N, C-alpha and C positions, 0 to 999 in steps of 0.2 A: 859612266853613263849616269846622268842626273835623273832623278825621279820626275815624273809628270807634274805639271802644275795642277792646282786645284780645279780650274775650268776644264781642263782636259780629262781629269779623273771623272768629274761630273758628266761630261759628255760620253765617256766610255761606259759609265754605269747606265746612263739613260740609253745608250745603244744596246746594252745588255738586256734592258727591259723590253725595248721594242723588238729586238731579235727573238727574245723569248716568246713573246706574243705571236710573231709572225712564223715561227718554227712549227706551229700547230696548224692542222687543217682549217680552212675557212669556207663557209658556204658563200656562194655568189649570189647577188640579188636576182639575177636572171635565170638561176638554176645551176645546179652542179657545184663542185667544190674546187678548191685549189689548196695543194699541199706544197709548202715552200720549205718543209723541214729539211730536205737534202742539201738545199742552198744555205740554210742557216745553222746547220748542225755544228760547223766549225766556229761560226761567228759568235755564238753564245758564250762558249768557255773563253774565248780569246778576248772578248770585250770585258768580261769579268776580270781576267788576269791583268789587263792593261788598266782597269779601274782601281785595282789595289796595289799595283806595282810600286814598290819603294816605301810601302808603308810599315810601321812596326807591326808585328804579328798580331798583337791584339786588336789594334785599330783595323788591320786588314780583315781580320775575322768579322769584326763588328759590322764594317761596311758592306763585306760580302753577303752576310746574313741579312742585313737591312735591305740591300738592293735586291736580293732573292726574294724576301718577303713581299716587298712591295710589287716587284714584277709578277709574281705568283698571285697575289691578291688581285691585281688588275686582270690577269688572265682568268681566273676563275670567276671574277665578276662577269667578264665579257662572255664566258662559257655558259653561265646561268642565265644571263639575259638572252643570249641567241637560242639556247636549247629549250627554256621553259617559257618563252614569251612568243 
């Protein structure tokens, strides 16, 4: 089995970031909230694994760390904007 190409890796890591954001509850503009966590609970780690598949362990660790850092920075930014404004 060959390792995925670079655009495929980037798409998987972007999916990881988006799935991380969607896995948390969101308030709806018209009231109430929606929790997609049960749907995205398996997508988050699967997308990360696909994004680092076939890489040497140091590069896989670096890419996983950076993808996680970026995804969580975006999430926490969104969280503070929604919560405090």
